[in-house]
C-alpha positions as CSV (number, residue, x, y, z in Angstrom):
1,M,-2.6,-7.5,4.8
2,I,-4.1,-5.2,7.4
3,R,-5.2,-6.7,10.7
4,L,-5.6,-5.1,14.0
5,A,-2.3,-5.7,15.8
6,D,-1.8,-6.5,19.4
7,P,1.4,-4.9,20.7
8,D,1.3,-7.1,23.8
9,N,1.5,-10.3,21.6
10,P,5.2,-11.1,21.1
11,D,4.3,-13.1,18.0
12,G,2.4,-10.2,16.5
13,S,3.3,-7.9,13.6
14,W,5.0,-5.4,15.9
15,R,7.9,-7.8,16.7
16,Q,9.5,-6.8,13.4
17,L,9.0,-3.1,13.8
18,P,12.6,-2.2,15.0
19,T,14.1,-4.0,12.0
20,A,11.7,-2.4,9.6
21,I,12.4,1.0,11.0
22,R,16.2,0.5,10.6
23,Q,15.7,-0.5,7.0
24,S,13.4,2.4,6.3
25,L,16.2,4.8,7.2
26,E,18.5,3.4,4.6
27,G,18.4,5.7,1.5
28,D,18.3,2.8,-1.0
29,K,15.2,1.1,0.5
30,Y,11.6,1.8,-0.6
31,T,10.3,0.6,2.8
32,R,8.6,3.4,4.8
33,V,7.9,2.9,8.5
34,R,6.3,5.4,10.8
35,A,5.6,4.8,14.5
36,V,3.7,7.0,17.0
37,E,4.6,7.2,20.6
38,E,2.7,8.6,23.5
39,T,4.8,11.6,24.5
40,E,4.9,11.3,28.3
41,S,5.6,7.6,28.6
42,G,7.2,6.9,25.2
43,V,4.9,3.9,24.8
44,L,4.3,2.9,21.1
45,V,0.6,3.6,20.3
46,G,0.5,3.1,16.6
47,G,2.5,2.4,13.5
48,A,2.4,2.0,9.7
49,M,4.6,0.4,7.1
50,A,4.5,0.8,3.3
51,L,6.4,-1.3,0.9
52,P,6.9,-1.5,-2.9
53,A,4.5,-4.0,-4.5
54,T,6.6,-7.1,-3.8
55,W,4.2,-9.3,-5.8
56,A,5.6,-7.7,-9.0
57,F,8.8,-9.7,-8.5
58,T,6.9,-13.0,-8.9
59,H,4.2,-12.0,-11.3
60,P,4.3,-14.3,-14.4
61,M,4.4,-11.3,-16.8
62,L,7.3,-9.7,-15.0
63,L,9.3,-12.7,-13.8
64,G,13.0,-12.1,-14.5
65,S,12.2,-8.7,-16.1
66,P,13.9,-5.5,-15.0
67,N,10.4,-4.0,-15.3
68,A,9.4,-5.8,-12.1
69,H,11.4,-3.1,-10.2
70,I,9.7,-0.3,-12.0
71,I,6.2,-1.7,-11.3
72,A,7.1,-2.4,-7.7
73,G,8.2,1.2,-7.2
74,L,5.2,2.7,-8.9
75,V,2.7,0.6,-6.9
76,A,3.1,1.1,-3.2
77,T,1.5,-1.2,-0.6
78,L,0.2,-0.1,2.8
79,D,1.4,-3.3,4.4
80,S,0.7,-2.7,8.1
81,L,-1.4,-0.2,10.0
82,A,-2.1,-0.6,13.7
83,V,-3.2,1.6,16.6
84,V,-3.5,0.4,20.2
85,E,-7.2,0.1,21.1
86,A,-7.1,2.8,23.8
87,W,-5.7,5.3,21.3
88,R,-8.2,4.6,18.5
89,G,-10.6,7.3,17.4
90,K,-8.0,10.1,17.9
91,G,-6.9,10.4,14.3
92,I,-3.7,8.5,14.6
93,A,-4.5,6.0,11.9
94,R,-5.6,8.7,9.5
95,A,-2.4,10.7,10.2
96,L,-0.3,7.6,9.6
97,V,-2.0,6.8,6.3
98,A,-1.5,10.5,5.2
99,D,2.2,10.2,6.1
100,V,2.6,7.0,4.1
101,E,0.9,8.6,1.1
102,R,3.3,11.6,1.2
103,A,6.3,9.3,1.6
104,A,5.3,6.8,-1.0
105,G,4.3,9.4,-3.6
106,S,7.4,11.6,-3.1
107,H,10.0,11.9,-5.8
108,E,13.3,11.3,-4.1
109,E,16.5,11.9,-6.0
110,G,17.0,9.0,-8.4
111,K,13.6,7.4,-7.6
112,F,10.1,7.6,-8.9
113,G,7.3,8.3,-6.6
114,A,4.6,5.7,-6.5
115,A,1.5,6.4,-8.7
116,I,-0.9,4.4,-6.4
117,L,-1.1,3.1,-2.9
118,Y,-3.1,-0.1,-2.3
119,V,-4.1,-1.9,0.8
120,T,-5.4,-5.4,1.4
121,H,-7.8,-5.3,4.4
122,E,-10.6,-6.9,6.3
123,P,-14.1,-6.1,5.0
124,E,-15.0,-4.2,8.1
125,L,-12.3,-1.6,7.3
126,T,-13.8,-0.7,3.9
127,D,-15.6,2.4,5.1
128,F,-12.4,3.6,7.0
129,Y,-10.4,3.5,3.8
130,A,-13.2,4.9,1.7
131,G,-13.2,7.9,4.1
132,L,-9.6,8.4,3.3
133,G,-10.2,8.5,-0.5
134,F,-9.5,4.9,-1.3
135,T,-11.7,3.0,-3.9
136,V,-12.6,-0.6,-3.2
137,S,-11.8,-2.9,-6.0
138,P,-14.2,-5.7,-7.0
139,D,-11.6,-8.5,-7.7
140,G,-8.2,-6.8,-7.7
141,I,-6.3,-4.4,-9.9
142,G,-5.3,-4.4,-13.5
143,I,-2.6,-2.2,-14.9
144,P,-2.6,-2.0,-18.7
145,T,0.8,-2.5,-20.4
146,P,1.7,-2.9,-24.1
147,L,1.9,-6.7,-23.4
148,G,-1.5,-7.0,-21.6
149,F,-2.8,-6.5,-18.1
150,I,-0.7,-6.9,-15.0
151,C,-3.3,-8.1,-12.5
152,H,-3.2,-8.6,-8.8
153,G,-5.9,-9.4,-6.4
154,P,-6.6,-9.8,-2.6
155,I,-6.6,-13.0,-0.6
156,K,-10.0,-14.7,-0.4
157,G,-12.1,-13.0,2.3
158,F,-10.3,-9.7,2.2
159,R,-10.9,-6.5,0.3
160,F,-8.5,-4.5,-1.9
161,S,-8.6,-0.7,-1.9
162,V,-6.6,1.7,-4.0
163,K,-5.8,5.4,-3.9
164,P,-4.1,7.4,-6.7
165,L,-1.1,9.4,-5.4
166,R,-0.6,11.6,-8.5
167,T,-2.6,13.4,-11.1
168,G,-3.3,11.6,-14.3
169,V,-4.1,8.2,-12.7
170,Q,-7.6,7.0,-13.7
171,M,-9.4,4.1,-12.1
172,E,-12.4,2.3,-13.5
173,P,-14.0,-1.1,-12.6
174,L,-14.0,-3.2,-15.8
175,P,-14.2,-6.8,-16.8
176,T,-10.8,-8.4,-17.4
177,P,-9.8,-12.0,-18.1
178,Y,-9.3,-12.3,-14.3
179,G,-12.6,-11.0,-13.1
180,R,-14.1,-7.5,-12.6
181,Q,-11.0,-5.5,-11.6
182,L,-10.2,-1.9,-10.9
183,V,-8.3,-1.0,-14.1
184,I,-5.8,1.7,-13.3
185,R,-4.4,3.8,-16.1
186,G,-1.7,6.4,-15.7
187,V,0.7,4.2,-13.6
188,L,3.0,3.6,-16.6
189,P,3.8,6.3,-19.2
190,G,1.5,6.2,-22.2
191,P,-1.9,7.2,-23.3
192,A,-4.6,7.4,-20.6
193,R,-7.3,5.6,-22.7
């Protein structure tokens, strides 16, 4: 979930940043963390964190299945994005999102790159993400599989936006058993239609 972070609040999302950065440096982790410092003072002015789609591990269609790890790796989540207010409007958030896209979509040795990047965000950030090439989803996403749709949606009051990270990914808002979702084809191998 994306909310504006307050780095001066010890209970805020930045408290976990050092741990997340250490984990992101471990080769076997999918977590990606990037932080931006002001060069003269070294003060943290922004940061972003991307994770695999952790909801895949508890999804009813994937519970206990080894496919949960595959889906989690192919669907990346922009979990946190924050820029200190005095530094907003300088392109830092855009640069952080672009860096997350490159990192999540890369094909590291022994790993698949993610096919899509999604973000759950506050409604007032919809235009920001649309400007970065994200498509807002009406009620969540649906990924077709041979067994049916794997669907996931945002928390009430928030928006869900998605961006393909590789060619061949097609997105189309369609009615599903779970509402009008952005159906995403090309995440899993198989026919596009």
